[in-house]
C-alpha positions as semicolon CSV with decimal commas, in nm:
position;residue;x (nm);y (nm);z (nm)
1;M;0,000;0,000;0,000
2;P;0,145;0,342;-0,093
3;H;0,269;0,579;0,178
4;Y;0,246;0,957;0,142
5;R;0,396;1,251;0,325
6;V;0,152;1,538;0,371
7;R;0,289;1,880;0,470
8;V;0,050;2,100;0,667
9;H;0,091;2,469;0,740
10;K;0,087;2,531;1,115
11;V;-0,009;2,877;1,234
12;G;0,169;2,970;1,553
13;L;0,070;3,230;1,807
14;M;0,344;3,472;1,701
15;G;0,351;3,365;1,335
16;F;0,136;3,655;1,228
17;F;0,382;3,906;1,374
18;T;0,709;3,731;1,290
19;Q;0,597;3,618;0,943
20;S;0,760;3,282;1,010
21;D;0,605;2,970;0,864
22;H;0,594;2,640;1,047
23;Y;0,494;2,305;0,907
24;D;0,404;1,959;1,032
25;D;0,461;1,649;0,819
26;F;0,228;1,351;0,842
27;A;0,286;1,000;0,712
28;I;-0,040;0,861;0,574
29;Q;-0,104;0,529;0,409
30;S;-0,369;0,502;0,137
31;P;-0,452;0,251;-0,138
32;D;-0,526;0,545;-0,373
33;S;-0,291;0,683;-0,637
34;L;-0,119;1,014;-0,560
35;E;-0,364;1,207;-0,779
36;V;-0,674;1,051;-0,625
37;F;-0,537;1,079;-0,270
38;A;-0,436;1,446;-0,310
39;K;-0,773;1,536;-0,463
40;R;-0,956;1,372;-0,173
41;L;-0,741;1,559;0,082
42;A;-0,800;1,886;-0,104
43;R;-1,173;1,825;-0,083
44;E;-1,206;1,682;0,269
45;G;-0,890;1,733;0,478
46;F;-0,801;1,464;0,733
47;L;-0,806;1,376;1,101
48;E;-0,482;1,433;1,294
49;E;-0,511;1,121;1,508
50;Q;-0,266;1,216;1,786
51;S;-0,445;1,537;1,879
52;G;-0,794;1,457;1,752
53;R;-0,797;1,776;1,540
54;W;-0,928;1,795;1,187
55;V;-0,681;1,938;0,934
56;M;-0,868;2,162;0,693
57;P;-0,792;2,136;0,318
58;G;-0,661;2,494;0,299
59;A;-0,380;2,410;0,544
60;I;-0,236;2,131;0,326
61;M;0,073;2,256;0,143
62;W;0,171;1,948;-0,059
63;V;0,152;1,568;-0,081
64;E;0,438;1,346;-0,200
65;P;0,486;0,971;-0,231
66;R;0,715;0,806;0,024
67;G;0,738;0,461;-0,139
68;E;0,554;0,137;-0,081
């Protein structure tokens, strides 16, 4: 099953003032092709399981394959 790395923009408390960008990377496994998987994330977002937060589609910066 393909593995993907999804980069998500993380807004920090001082990020607005410092103009610094922070990102979190998530490893997600999906049977879908990169195109299908990325389109679904862009439409729906995904659940960040560790914190229980929902990542909104607008926060997703990019998706790349990580291998099988």
